[in-house]
All heavy atoms as an XYZ file, in Angstrom:
625
protein
N      -9.416   -149.792   -148.939
C     -10.409   -149.978   -149.970
C      -9.805   -150.724   -151.148
O      -8.691   -150.443   -151.571
C     -10.923   -148.633   -150.474
C     -11.742   -147.790   -149.528
C     -12.023   -146.437   -150.144
C     -13.009   -148.467   -149.142
N     -10.576   -151.629   -151.665
C     -10.169   -152.306   -152.900
C     -10.772   -151.517   -154.052
O     -11.972   -151.312   -154.118
C     -10.694   -153.733   -152.942
C     -10.019   -154.683   -152.004
C     -10.574   -156.068   -152.228
C      -9.888   -157.084   -151.370
N     -10.448   -158.430   -151.611
N      -9.943   -151.080   -155.000
C     -10.463   -150.286   -156.112
C     -11.287   -151.115   -157.101
O     -12.148   -150.588   -157.787
C      -9.222   -149.714   -156.774
C      -8.122   -150.633   -156.393
C      -8.491   -151.210   -155.048
N     -10.998   -152.408   -157.171
C     -11.734   -153.293   -158.084
C     -11.519   -154.732   -157.628
O     -10.628   -155.020   -156.835
C     -11.289   -153.090   -159.537
C      -9.801   -153.318   -159.716
O      -9.306   -154.416   -159.475
N      -9.085   -152.271   -160.110
N     -12.344   -155.638   -158.125
C     -12.240   -157.042   -157.725
C     -10.986   -157.737   -158.207
O     -10.474   -158.648   -157.567
N     -10.442   -157.306   -159.342
C      -9.252   -157.939   -159.921
C      -7.959   -157.297   -159.427
O      -6.868   -157.761   -159.755
C      -9.313   -157.856   -161.439
N      -8.073   -156.217   -158.645
C      -6.913   -155.471   -158.123
C      -6.002   -154.952   -159.232
O      -4.779   -154.973   -159.133
C      -6.126   -156.316   -157.121
C      -6.895   -156.759   -155.875
C      -6.028   -157.656   -155.010
C      -7.388   -155.580   -155.077
N      -6.609   -154.486   -160.320
C      -5.874   -153.914   -161.446
C      -5.553   -152.460   -161.109
O      -6.439   -151.693   -160.718
C      -6.715   -153.978   -162.738
C      -7.057   -155.444   -163.070
C      -5.989   -153.318   -163.903
C      -8.089   -155.580   -164.165
N      -4.285   -152.051   -161.244
C      -3.926   -150.659   -160.936
C      -4.671   -149.662   -161.835
O      -4.924   -149.927   -163.011
C      -2.427   -150.596   -161.226
C      -1.961   -152.013   -161.219
C      -3.139   -152.852   -161.624
N      -5.012   -148.529   -161.276
C      -5.665   -147.420   -161.977
C      -6.999   -147.801   -162.619
O      -7.422   -147.185   -163.597
C      -4.734   -146.807   -163.037
C      -3.499   -146.192   -162.405
O      -3.615   -145.635   -161.293
O      -2.424   -146.264   -163.022
N      -7.662   -148.808   -162.111
C      -8.988   -149.192   -162.592
C      -9.922   -149.190   -161.385
O      -9.696   -149.913   -160.421
C      -8.962   -150.583   -163.232
C     -10.313   -151.065   -163.640
N     -10.982   -150.553   -164.737
C     -11.131   -151.983   -163.095
C     -12.152   -151.149   -164.837
N     -12.266   -152.024   -163.851
N     -10.929   -148.324   -161.424
C     -11.813   -148.164   -160.283
C     -13.226   -148.616   -160.630
O     -13.778   -148.231   -161.656
C     -11.839   -146.702   -159.839
C     -10.484   -146.219   -159.389
C      -9.662   -145.517   -160.250
C     -10.039   -146.486   -158.114
C      -8.410   -145.083   -159.845
C      -8.789   -146.055   -157.688
C      -7.969   -145.347   -158.560
N     -13.766   -149.427   -159.763
C     -15.148   -149.876   -159.881
C     -15.967   -149.007   -158.921
O     -15.961   -149.246   -157.710
C     -15.259   -151.349   -159.518
C     -16.676   -151.877   -159.616
O     -17.599   -151.090   -159.913
O     -16.847   -153.090   -159.379
N     -16.650   -147.970   -159.432
C     -17.352   -147.027   -158.556
C     -18.371   -147.686   -157.627
O     -18.476   -147.314   -156.460
C     -18.049   -146.077   -159.525
C     -17.366   -146.247   -160.825
C     -16.798   -147.630   -160.835
N     -19.101   -148.677   -158.116
C     -20.094   -149.346   -157.278
C     -19.438   -150.094   -156.124
O     -19.928   -150.091   -154.993
C     -20.962   -150.276   -158.115
C     -21.839   -149.594   -159.167
C     -22.590   -150.625   -159.989
C     -22.800   -148.621   -158.512
N     -18.314   -150.725   -156.409
C     -17.597   -151.460   -155.366
C     -17.045   -150.503   -154.309
O     -17.128   -150.771   -153.115
C     -16.454   -152.268   -155.991
C     -15.720   -153.142   -155.023
S     -14.511   -154.147   -155.919
C     -13.849   -155.094   -154.580
N     -16.516   -149.374   -154.754
C     -15.955   -148.389   -153.827
C     -17.056   -147.780   -152.966
O     -16.921   -147.677   -151.742
C     -15.175   -147.303   -154.597
C     -13.928   -147.923   -155.232
C     -14.800   -146.151   -153.679
C     -13.196   -147.026   -156.175
N     -18.167   -147.398   -153.575
C     -19.270   -146.813   -152.810
C     -19.798   -147.808   -151.793
O     -20.098   -147.455   -150.654
C     -20.393   -146.326   -153.747
C     -21.656   -145.994   -152.978
C     -19.933   -145.126   -154.537
N     -19.906   -149.067   -152.188
C     -20.384   -150.095   -151.264
C     -19.444   -150.225   -150.072
O     -19.892   -150.330   -148.927
C     -20.522   -151.434   -151.998
C     -21.188   -152.478   -151.141
O     -22.251   -152.173   -150.548
O     -20.648   -153.604   -151.053
N     -18.143   -150.193   -150.309
C     -17.171   -150.290   -149.218
C     -17.260   -149.067   -148.300
O     -17.213   -149.200   -147.076
C     -15.754   -150.414   -149.785
C     -15.493   -151.732   -150.477
C     -14.117   -151.757   -151.089
O     -13.128   -151.748   -150.362
N     -14.054   -151.769   -152.416
N     -17.388   -147.885   -148.895
C     -17.508   -146.669   -148.089
C     -18.799   -146.672   -147.281
O     -18.829   -146.265   -146.121
C     -17.443   -145.428   -148.992
C     -16.099   -145.165   -149.657
C     -16.232   -144.021   -150.660
C     -15.039   -144.852   -148.619
N     -19.865   -147.143   -147.880
C     -21.156   -147.215   -147.185
C     -21.052   -148.157   -145.992
O     -21.524   -147.860   -144.897
C     -22.247   -147.658   -148.146
C     -23.639   -147.461   -147.618
C     -24.705   -147.766   -148.662
N     -24.727   -146.714   -149.683
C     -24.588   -146.905   -150.989
N     -24.423   -148.116   -151.460
N     -24.623   -145.905   -151.828
N     -20.432   -149.300   -146.187
C     -20.274   -150.278   -145.103
C     -19.415   -149.715   -143.972
O     -19.631   -150.036   -142.806
C     -19.645   -151.569   -145.627
S     -20.778   -152.527   -146.645
N     -18.463   -148.873   -144.302
C     -17.584   -148.276   -143.296
C     -18.221   -147.062   -142.623
O     -17.666   -146.508   -141.681
C     -16.253   -147.874   -143.935
N     -19.384   -146.629   -143.110
C     -20.049   -145.484   -142.513
C     -19.572   -144.150   -143.042
O     -20.023   -143.104   -142.595
N     -18.673   -144.162   -143.988
C     -18.115   -142.919   -144.523
C     -19.164   -142.125   -145.288
O     -19.268   -140.909   -145.142
C     -16.886   -143.203   -145.415
C     -16.387   -141.939   -146.085
C     -15.787   -143.855   -144.599
N     -19.982   -142.797   -146.088
C     -20.997   -142.098   -146.875
C     -21.972   -141.371   -145.940
O     -22.334   -140.224   -146.164
C     -21.733   -143.068   -147.823
C     -22.903   -142.392   -148.503
C     -20.771   -143.613   -148.866
N     -22.383   -142.039   -144.868
C     -23.307   -141.420   -143.906
C     -22.649   -140.231   -143.210
O     -23.273   -139.196   -143.009
C     -23.761   -142.446   -142.875
C     -24.740   -141.919   -141.861
C     -26.077   -141.513   -142.455
O     -26.389   -141.872   -143.607
O     -26.824   -140.803   -141.766
N     -21.371   -140.361   -142.848
C     -20.663   -139.259   -142.205
C     -20.564   -138.054   -143.129
O     -20.735   -136.904   -142.693
C     -19.268   -139.708   -141.774
N     -20.309   -138.277   -144.398
C     -20.232   -137.181   -145.368
C     -21.601   -136.530   -145.531
O     -21.726   -135.310   -145.578
C     -19.689   -137.680   -146.729
C     -19.858   -136.639   -147.806
C     -18.235   -138.083   -146.591
N     -22.658   -137.339   -145.584
C     -24.013   -136.802   -145.712
C     -24.357   -135.904   -144.522
O     -24.839   -134.792   -144.699
C     -25.041   -137.928   -145.823
C     -26.453   -137.445   -146.151
C     -27.475   -138.539   -146.016
N     -27.646   -139.004   -144.657
C     -28.309   -138.317   -143.710
N     -28.837   -137.153   -143.972
N     -28.429   -138.817   -142.503
N     -24.067   -136.370   -143.327
C     -24.340   -135.579   -142.128
C     -23.512   -134.297   -142.143
O     -24.004   -133.219   -141.820
C     -24.062   -136.403   -140.851
C     -24.066   -135.535   -139.619
C     -25.068   -137.526   -140.732
N     -22.266   -134.404   -142.540
C     -21.388   -133.238   -142.595
C     -21.895   -132.200   -143.591
O     -21.849   -130.997   -143.327
C     -19.979   -133.678   -142.982
O     -19.140   -132.578   -143.158
N     -22.390   -132.648   -144.730
C     -22.878   -131.722   -145.760
C     -24.153   -131.030   -145.323
O     -24.410   -129.893   -145.704
C     -23.098   -132.452   -147.075
C     -21.772   -132.914   -147.684
C     -21.972   -133.571   -148.994
N     -22.138   -132.521   -149.995
C     -22.490   -132.733   -151.240
N     -22.730   -133.946   -151.643
N     -22.604   -131.745   -152.083
N     -24.965   -131.695   -144.518
C     -26.197   -131.089   -144.020
C     -25.861   -129.984   -143.034
O     -26.532   -128.962   -142.971
C     -27.099   -132.164   -143.360
C     -28.253   -131.531   -142.634
C     -27.606   -133.126   -144.409
N     -24.790   -130.175   -142.283
C     -24.379   -129.171   -141.312
C     -25.084   -129.362   -139.985
O     -25.779   -130.338   -139.751
N     -24.883   -128.415   -139.116
C     -25.508   -128.465   -137.800
C     -26.989   -128.171   -137.952
O     -27.399   -127.446   -138.842
C     -24.858   -127.451   -136.871
C     -23.414   -127.745   -136.606
C     -22.428   -126.986   -137.199
C     -23.048   -128.800   -135.782
C     -21.092   -127.270   -136.970
C     -21.711   -129.079   -135.558
C     -20.747   -128.313   -136.149
O     -19.433   -128.598   -135.924
N     -27.812   -128.694   -137.040
C     -29.248   -128.473   -137.166
C     -29.642   -126.999   -137.040
O     -30.636   -126.579   -137.590
C     -29.853   -129.310   -136.048
C     -28.743   -129.635   -135.138
C     -27.479   -129.528   -135.915
N     -28.870   -126.235   -136.334
C     -29.157   -124.806   -136.166
C     -27.892   -124.007   -136.468
O     -26.831   -124.316   -135.954
C     -29.598   -124.497   -134.735
C     -30.841   -125.209   -134.297
C     -32.077   -124.708   -135.019
O     -32.159   -123.548   -135.379
N     -33.028   -125.580   -135.227
N     -28.038   -122.988   -137.248
C     -26.929   -122.066   -137.498
C     -27.423   -120.670   -137.173
O     -28.407   -120.208   -137.740
C     -26.468   -122.132   -138.950
C     -25.795   -123.432   -139.284
C     -25.280   -123.404   -140.707
N     -24.748   -124.702   -141.041
C     -23.469   -124.925   -141.310
N     -22.618   -123.946   -141.310
N     -23.055   -126.139   -141.594
N     -26.772   -120.038   -136.229
C     -27.179   -118.718   -135.785
C     -26.130   -117.687   -136.186
O     -24.934   -117.953   -136.104
C     -27.303   -118.668   -134.255
C     -28.312   -119.617   -133.678
C     -27.920   -120.678   -132.872
C     -29.666   -119.442   -133.925
C     -28.841   -121.543   -132.328
C     -30.598   -120.314   -133.382
C     -30.182   -121.349   -132.583
O     -31.098   -122.206   -132.045
N     -26.587   -116.493   -136.562
C     -25.622   -115.413   -136.695
C     -25.350   -114.921   -135.269
O     -25.979   -115.353   -134.306
C     -26.125   -114.313   -137.639
C     -27.379   -113.636   -137.134
O     -27.575   -113.437   -135.947
N     -28.245   -113.260   -138.060
N     -24.406   -114.003   -135.113
C     -24.006   -113.581   -133.768
C     -25.161   -112.974   -132.984
O     -25.332   -113.268   -131.798
C     -22.837   -112.604   -133.848
C     -21.552   -113.275   -134.236
N     -20.406   -112.583   -134.473
C     -21.235   -114.582   -134.427
C     -19.437   -113.413   -134.791
N     -19.919   -114.633   -134.777
N     -25.958   -112.145   -133.614
C     -27.070   -111.492   -132.910
C     -28.084   -112.526   -132.428
O     -28.567   -112.457   -131.290
C     -27.741   -110.467   -133.821
N     -28.402   -113.502   -133.254
C     -29.340   -114.551   -132.856
C     -28.769   -115.394   -131.718
O     -29.484   -115.758   -130.780
C     -29.653   -115.467   -134.044
C     -30.467   -114.817   -135.125
C     -30.553   -115.698   -136.360
O     -29.598   -116.382   -136.734
N     -31.712   -115.681   -137.005
N     -27.475   -115.668   -131.785
C     -26.821   -116.454   -130.739
C     -26.891   -115.735   -129.401
O     -27.242   -116.324   -128.385
C     -25.367   -116.732   -131.134
C     -24.606   -117.562   -130.138
C     -24.705   -118.940   -130.170
C     -23.801   -116.965   -129.180
C     -24.004   -119.712   -129.251
C     -23.103   -117.727   -128.266
C     -23.203   -119.109   -128.296
N     -26.569   -114.439   -129.412
C     -26.605   -113.651   -128.173
C     -28.030   -113.595   -127.629
O     -28.262   -113.796   -126.432
C     -26.027   -112.239   -128.388
C     -26.270   -111.357   -127.182
C     -24.537   -112.318   -128.682
N     -28.993   -113.341   -128.490
C     -30.383   -113.276   -128.049
C     -30.826   -114.599   -127.425
O     -31.474   -114.616   -126.382
C     -31.303   -112.922   -129.231
O     -30.904   -111.660   -129.751
C     -32.752   -112.868   -128.810
N     -30.438   -115.675   -128.028
C     -30.879   -116.988   -127.544
C     -30.206   -117.406   -126.242
O     -30.829   -118.000   -125.370
C     -30.626   -118.044   -128.609
C     -31.117   -119.419   -128.208
C     -31.069   -120.372   -129.384
N     -31.432   -121.701   -128.972
C     -32.618   -122.255   -129.172
N     -33.550   -121.582   -129.799
N     -32.868   -123.472   -128.774
N     -28.917   -117.097   -126.076
C     -28.155   -117.624   -124.943
C     -27.713   -116.568   -123.926
O     -26.971   -116.887   -123.009
C     -26.935   -118.397   -125.455
C     -27.322   -119.610   -126.248
C     -27.198   -119.621   -127.627
C     -27.843   -120.728   -125.621
C     -27.578   -120.738   -128.366
C     -28.229   -121.845   -126.347
C     -28.092   -121.841   -127.716
O     -28.470   -122.943   -128.440
N     -28.179   -115.349   -124.052
C     -27.724   -114.287   -123.147
C     -28.059   -114.568   -121.688
O     -27.354   -114.112   -120.791
C     -28.281   -112.929   -123.578
C     -29.775   -112.795   -123.434
C     -30.228   -111.452   -123.945
C     -31.752   -111.396   -123.945
N     -32.225   -110.210   -124.620
N     -29.093   -115.357   -121.435
C     -29.457   -115.677   -120.052
C     -28.378   -116.469   -119.326
O     -28.369   -116.509   -118.096
C     -30.768   -116.456   -120.015
C     -31.940   -115.594   -120.406
O     -31.921   -114.380   -120.211
N     -32.953   -116.207   -120.984
N     -27.465   -117.055   -120.044
C     -26.384   -117.816   -119.435
C     -25.280   -116.918   -118.883
O     -24.449   -117.377   -118.103
C     -25.783   -118.792   -120.452
C     -26.740   -119.842   -121.010
C     -26.051   -120.650   -122.105
C     -27.221   -120.762   -119.897
N     -25.284   -115.657   -119.275
C     -24.201   -114.763   -118.847
C     -24.692   -113.323   -118.710
O     -24.030   -112.390   -119.168
C     -23.046   -114.845   -119.831
N     -25.815   -113.115   -118.054
C     -26.365   -111.764   -117.916
C     -25.413   -110.821   -117.183
O     -25.225   -109.673   -117.597
C     -27.721   -111.811   -117.205
C     -28.868   -112.399   -118.023
C     -30.107   -112.551   -117.157
C     -29.162   -111.547   -119.238
N     -24.802   -111.305   -116.115
C     -23.878   -110.462   -115.333
C     -22.682   -110.033   -116.183
O     -22.299   -108.863   -116.184
C     -23.387   -111.192   -114.090
C     -24.448   -111.414   -113.048
C     -23.871   -112.175   -111.867
C     -24.961   -112.555   -110.890
N     -24.439   -113.379   -109.784
N     -22.103   -110.992   -116.874
C     -20.921   -110.695   -117.693
C     -21.247   -109.736   -118.830
O     -20.460   -108.840   -119.145
C     -20.319   -111.991   -118.247
C     -19.673   -112.884   -117.211
C     -20.662   -113.814   -116.521
O     -21.889   -113.647   -116.692
O     -20.197   -114.725   -115.807
N     -22.405   -109.900   -119.458
C     -22.804   -109.011   -120.553
C     -23.048   -107.594   -120.042
O     -22.641   -106.617   -120.683
C     -24.048   -109.548   -121.257
C     -23.826   -110.786   -122.136
C     -25.148   -111.407   -122.533
C     -23.001   -110.435   -123.353
N     -23.680   -107.469   -118.879
C     -23.921   -106.146   -118.300
C     -22.605   -105.478   -117.921
O     -22.397   -104.283   -118.170
C     -24.825   -106.261   -117.083
N     -21.703   -106.247   -117.330
C     -20.390   -105.723   -116.939
C     -19.590   -105.270   -118.166
O     -18.969   -104.211   -118.166
C     -19.626   -106.802   -116.174
C     -18.321   -106.366   -115.591
C     -17.714   -107.510   -114.790
C     -16.340   -107.163   -114.275
N     -15.734   -108.288   -113.553
N     -19.641   -106.053   -119.233
C     -18.908   -105.716   -120.454
C     -19.490   -104.473   -121.120
O     -18.759   -103.663   -121.686
C     -18.938   -106.886   -121.430
N     -20.804   -104.308   -121.048
C     -21.453   -103.138   -121.658
C     -21.057   -101.856   -120.934
O     -20.947   -100.800   -121.551
C     -22.965   -103.307   -121.639
N     -20.819   -101.938   -119.620
C     -20.447   -100.761   -118.829
C     -18.948   -100.512   -118.837
O     -18.510    -99.413   -118.532
C     -20.913   -100.946   -117.384
C     -22.411   -100.934   -117.234
C     -22.799   -101.145   -115.789
C     -24.305   -101.239   -115.640
N     -24.702   -101.522   -114.263
N     -18.176   -101.506   -119.170
C     -16.723   -101.400   -119.119
C     -16.154   -100.519   -120.213
O     -16.799   -100.226   -121.218
N     -14.920   -100.103   -119.983
C     -14.243    -99.246   -120.959
C     -13.708   -100.049   -122.147
O     -13.553    -99.518   -123.242
C     -13.088    -98.497   -120.286
O     -12.135    -99.425   -119.788
N     -13.414   -101.299   -121.913
C     -12.914   -102.151   -122.988
C     -14.099   -102.728   -123.750
O     -14.897   -103.486   -123.224
C     -12.087   -103.287   -122.380
C     -11.412   -104.132   -123.407
C     -10.483   -105.142   -122.749
N     -10.487   -106.327   -123.581
C     -10.436   -107.549   -123.139
N     -10.377   -107.784   -121.860
N     -10.439   -108.570   -123.969
N     -14.226   -102.348   -124.990
C     -15.376   -102.780   -125.790
C     -15.113   -104.156   -126.387
O     -14.212   -104.333   -127.199
C     -15.668   -101.775   -126.918
C     -16.185   -100.455   -126.422
C     -17.559   -100.636   -125.825
C     -18.105    -99.295   -125.367
N     -19.359    -99.418   -124.664
N     -15.910   -105.104   -125.964
C     -15.891   -106.440   -126.547
C     -17.234   -106.672   -127.209
O     -18.258   -106.161   -126.749
C     -15.698   -107.518   -125.469
C     -14.274   -107.715   -125.023
S     -14.103   -109.079   -123.841
C     -14.447   -110.497   -124.834
N     -17.230   -107.428   -128.246
C     -18.489   -107.781   -128.885
C     -19.283   -108.640   -127.909
O     -18.711   -109.489   -127.212
C     -18.244   -108.567   -130.170
C     -17.592   -107.780   -131.271
C     -17.389   -108.663   -132.490
C     -16.704   -107.905   -133.593
N     -16.435   -108.772   -134.754
N     -20.598   -108.454   -127.857
C     -21.406   -109.271   -126.944
C     -21.229   -110.768   -127.159
O     -21.200   -111.534   -126.204
C     -22.840   -108.841   -127.252
C     -22.711   -107.465   -127.813
C     -21.396   -107.440   -128.529
N     -21.073   -111.177   -128.403
C     -20.904   -112.608   -128.663
C     -19.605   -113.113   -128.057
O     -19.551   -114.223   -127.515
C     -21.006   -112.929   -130.170
C     -19.811   -112.415   -130.938
C     -21.207   -114.410   -130.393
N     -18.545   -112.318   -128.094
C     -17.272   -112.726   -127.496
C     -17.396   -112.841   -125.983
O     -16.883   -113.787   -125.376
C     -16.164   -111.732   -127.865
C     -15.830   -111.752   -129.343
O     -16.054   -112.795   -129.992
O     -15.356   -110.721   -129.857
N     -18.065   -111.878   -125.382
C     -18.283   -111.906   -123.934
C     -19.081   -113.146   -123.549
O     -18.756   -113.836   -122.579
C     -19.037   -110.642   -123.476
O     -18.286   -109.488   -123.874
C     -19.249   -110.626   -121.985
N     -20.122   -113.416   -124.290
C     -20.981   -114.562   -124.003
C     -20.214   -115.873   -124.142
O     -20.276   -116.744   -123.257
C     -22.194   -114.548   -124.922
C     -23.207   -115.661   -124.773
C     -23.753   -115.732   -123.357
C     -24.342   -115.473   -125.757
N     -19.488   -116.029   -125.210
C     -18.723   -117.262   -125.421
C     -17.678   -117.440   -124.343
O     -17.498   -118.541   -123.812
C     -18.091   -117.287   -126.837
C     -17.098   -118.428   -126.975
C     -19.168   -117.402   -127.896
N     -16.978   -116.354   -123.963
C     -15.990   -116.440   -122.883
C     -16.636   -116.875   -121.580
O     -16.105   -117.703   -120.845
C     -15.285   -115.092   -122.682
C     -14.310   -114.761   -123.798
O     -13.966   -115.672   -124.579
O     -13.890   -113.591   -123.889
N     -17.807   -116.322   -121.278
C     -18.493   -116.667   -120.037
C     -18.968   -118.120   -120.038
O     -18.871   -118.813   -119.027
C     -19.685   -115.726   -119.830
N     -19.454   -118.582   -121.152
C     -19.945   -119.955   -121.232
C     -18.779   -120.937   -121.146
O     -18.894   -122.008   -120.536
C     -20.742   -120.185   -122.534
C     -22.028   -119.371   -122.511
C     -21.055   -121.642   -122.753
C     -22.778   -119.344   -123.833
N     -17.649   -120.582   -121.723
C     -16.499   -121.474   -121.772
C     -15.818   -121.638   -120.425
O     -15.075   -122.607   -120.213
C     -15.493   -120.978   -122.800
N     -16.044   -120.732   -119.506
C     -15.377   -120.821   -118.180
C     -15.912   -121.954   -117.370
O     -16.977   -122.394   -117.403
C     -15.570   -119.513   -117.411
C     -14.727   -118.414   -117.966
C     -14.879   -117.181   -117.142
C     -14.076   -116.058   -117.766
N     -14.223   -114.812   -117.081
């Protein structure tokens, strides 16, 4: 990035910098990042929504002696 047209040290032209960042796609990437993912679920909502992907594993974990959180069981099953 060029900080200014005259290349003077410690002198920043904000409009020039923003224009360069915009052309490089950085401004758009930051905007998308700040908006976040289109859906954010807490653990209970995640399990409710995706439990059909691992019904056997969730049932097995519920009956097992080793207590795992349902969300952990679900994520492990999906990741395999």
